[in-house]
GULUM-331161 format. One record per residue (C-alpha): residue number from 1; x, y, z. Coordinates in steps of 0.05 Angstrom, whole numbers, m for minus. Example, Ala and Ser with C-alpha at 12.3 -4.5 7.8 and 13.67 -1.06 7.14 Angstrom:
<rs>
<r><num>1</num><px>246</px><py>m90</py><pz>156</pz></r>
<r><num>2</num><px>273</px><py>m21</py><pz>143</pz></r>
</rs>
This chain:
<rs>
<r><num>1</num><px>238</px><py>m414</py><pz>m169</pz></r>
<r><num>2</num><px>178</px><py>m374</py><pz>m148</pz></r>
<r><num>3</num><px>122</px><py>m411</py><pz>m112</pz></r>
<r><num>4</num><px>49</px><py>m398</py><pz>m127</pz></r>
<r><num>5</num><px>7</px><py>m358</py><pz>m78</pz></r>
<r><num>6</num><px>24</px><py>m311</py><pz>m21</pz></r>
<r><num>7</num><px>70</px><py>m325</py><pz>38</pz></r>
<r><num>8</num><px>19</px><py>m291</py><pz>84</pz></r>
<r><num>9</num><px>m55</px><py>m281</py><pz>78</pz></r>
<r><num>10</num><px>m78</px><py>m210</py><pz>71</pz></r>
<r><num>11</num><px>m136</px><py>m181</py><pz>109</pz></r>
<r><num>12</num><px>m190</px><py>m145</py><pz>70</pz></r>
<r><num>13</num><px>m200</px><py>m74</py><pz>96</pz></r>
<r><num>14</num><px>m224</px><py>m6</py><pz>72</pz></r>
<r><num>15</num><px>m178</px><py>46</py><pz>104</pz></r>
<r><num>16</num><px>m170</px><py>117</py><pz>79</pz></r>
<r><num>17</num><px>m96</px><py>130</py><pz>71</pz></r>
<r><num>18</num><px>m44</px><py>176</py><pz>40</pz></r>
<r><num>19</num><px>11</px><py>157</py><pz>m9</pz></r>
<r><num>20</num><px>71</px><py>202</py><pz>m11</pz></r>
<r><num>21</num><px>127</px><py>192</py><pz>m61</pz></r>
<r><num>22</num><px>195</px><py>192</py><pz>m27</pz></r>
<r><num>23</num><px>223</px><py>245</py><pz>m74</pz></r>
<r><num>24</num><px>164</px><py>294</py><pz>m77</pz></r>
<r><num>25</num><px>113</px><py>305</py><pz>m22</pz></r>
<r><num>26</num><px>75</px><py>353</py><pz>m68</pz></r>
<r><num>27</num><px>51</px><py>292</py><pz>m107</pz></r>
<r><num>28</num><px>17</px><py>260</py><pz>m46</pz></r>
<r><num>29</num><px>m49</px><py>226</py><pz>m59</pz></r>
<r><num>30</num><px>m107</px><py>206</py><pz>m15</pz></r>
<r><num>31</num><px>m125</px><py>134</py><pz>m29</pz></r>
<r><num>32</num><px>m156</px><py>71</py><pz>2</pz></r>
<r><num>33</num><px>m120</px><py>10</py><pz>29</pz></r>
<r><num>34</num><px>m162</px><py>m50</py><pz>7</pz></r>
<r><num>35</num><px>m120</px><py>m106</py><pz>38</pz></r>
<r><num>36</num><px>m60</px><py>m111</py><pz>83</pz></r>
<r><num>37</num><px>m11</px><py>m161</py><pz>114</pz></r>
<r><num>38</num><px>52</px><py>m154</py><pz>155</pz></r>
<r><num>39</num><px>93</px><py>m151</py><pz>90</pz></r>
<r><num>40</num><px>51</px><py>m107</py><pz>45</pz></r>
<r><num>41</num><px>m14</px><py>m76</py><pz>23</pz></r>
<r><num>42</num><px>m58</px><py>m65</py><pz>m38</pz></r>
<r><num>43</num><px>m86</px><py>4</py><pz>m51</pz></r>
<r><num>44</num><px>m132</px><py>34</py><pz>m102</pz></r>
<r><num>45</num><px>m107</px><py>99</py><pz>m131</pz></r>
<r><num>46</num><px>m122</px><py>148</py><pz>m187</pz></r>
<r><num>47</num><px>m49</px><py>152</py><pz>m208</pz></r>
<r><num>48</num><px>m3</px><py>104</py><pz>m244</pz></r>
<r><num>49</num><px>58</px><py>91</py><pz>m200</pz></r>
<r><num>50</num><px>125</px><py>65</py><pz>m226</pz></r>
<r><num>51</num><px>151</px><py>m4</py><pz>m207</pz></r>
<r><num>52</num><px>204</px><py>2</py><pz>m153</pz></r>
<r><num>53</num><px>181</px><py>72</py><pz>m133</pz></r>
<r><num>54</num><px>191</px><py>87</py><pz>m59</pz></r>
<r><num>55</num><px>130</px><py>113</py><pz>m22</pz></r>
<r><num>56</num><px>105</px><py>128</py><pz>48</pz></r>
<r><num>57</num><px>37</px><py>97</py><pz>63</pz></r>
<r><num>58</num><px>0</px><py>126</py><pz>123</pz></r>
<r><num>59</num><px>m71</px><py>117</py><pz>148</pz></r>
<r><num>60</num><px>m108</px><py>183</py><pz>152</pz></r>
<r><num>61</num><px>m119</px><py>169</py><pz>226</pz></r>
<r><num>62</num><px>m44</px><py>171</py><pz>236</pz></r>
<r><num>63</num><px>m41</px><py>104</py><pz>272</pz></r>
<r><num>64</num><px>m5</px><py>67</py><pz>216</pz></r>
<r><num>65</num><px>54</px><py>89</py><pz>174</pz></r>
<r><num>66</num><px>103</px><py>48</py><pz>133</pz></r>
<r><num>67</num><px>154</px><py>59</py><pz>78</pz></r>
<r><num>68</num><px>137</px><py>17</py><pz>18</pz></r>
<r><num>69</num><px>160</px><py>m1</py><pz>m52</pz></r>
<r><num>70</num><px>113</px><py>m9</py><pz>m112</pz></r>
<r><num>71</num><px>114</px><py>m81</py><pz>m136</pz></r>
<r><num>72</num><px>57</px><py>m76</py><pz>m186</pz></r>
<r><num>73</num><px>9</px><py>m25</py><pz>m215</pz></r>
<r><num>74</num><px>m50</px><py>m51</py><pz>m255</pz></r>
<r><num>75</num><px>m104</px><py>m9</py><pz>m289</pz></r>
<r><num>76</num><px>m176</px><py>m15</py><pz>m265</pz></r>
<r><num>77</num><px>m240</px><py>10</py><pz>m296</pz></r>
<r><num>78</num><px>m255</px><py>84</py><pz>m290</pz></r>
<r><num>79</num><px>m183</px><py>108</py><pz>m295</pz></r>
<r><num>80</num><px>m161</px><py>80</py><pz>m228</pz></r>
<r><num>81</num><px>m103</px><py>33</py><pz>m212</pz></r>
<r><num>82</num><px>m92</px><py>m24</py><pz>m165</pz></r>
<r><num>83</num><px>m23</px><py>m18</py><pz>m133</pz></r>
<r><num>84</num><px>15</px><py>m72</py><pz>m95</pz></r>
<r><num>85</num><px>62</px><py>m46</py><pz>m41</pz></r>
<r><num>86</num><px>117</px><py>m83</py><pz>m4</pz></r>
<r><num>87</num><px>135</px><py>m54</py><pz>63</pz></r>
<r><num>88</num><px>208</px><py>m35</py><pz>74</pz></r>
<r><num>89</num><px>206</px><py>m71</py><pz>141</pz></r>
<r><num>90</num><px>153</px><py>m119</py><pz>163</pz></r>
<r><num>91</num><px>96</px><py>m88</py><pz>202</pz></r>
<r><num>92</num><px>79</px><py>m123</py><pz>266</pz></r>
<r><num>93</num><px>9</px><py>m152</py><pz>271</pz></r>
<r><num>94</num><px>m1</px><py>m107</py><pz>331</pz></r>
<r><num>95</num><px>10</px><py>m44</py><pz>291</pz></r>
<r><num>96</num><px>m29</px><py>m71</py><pz>231</pz></r>
<r><num>97</num><px>m87</px><py>m91</py><pz>275</pz></r>
<r><num>98</num><px>m89</px><py>m21</py><pz>307</pz></r>
<r><num>99</num><px>m114</px><py>10</py><pz>242</pz></r>
<r><num>100</num><px>m179</px><py>m29</py><pz>243</pz></r>
</rs>
């Protein structure tokens, strides 16, 4: 049975980043991370991503990079999408904190 709410709190941020699909680096997109935790992140993007799609998420500064899986993709106003990402391995708080 699924419990309500998140296991970990996410930290609100505004970090320029790049999403790169695992199978095709030519479809990379510059985006913004809007919140992050050790287990995942939420990004705003102009593209609809498929559930389960494997991506690389990297801050444009190069200080943070994680493999992630799309767990949701919801439409937003203006043709954008809100995408929930689950990291392939948990990010340490040290590495997460380095990006802000």
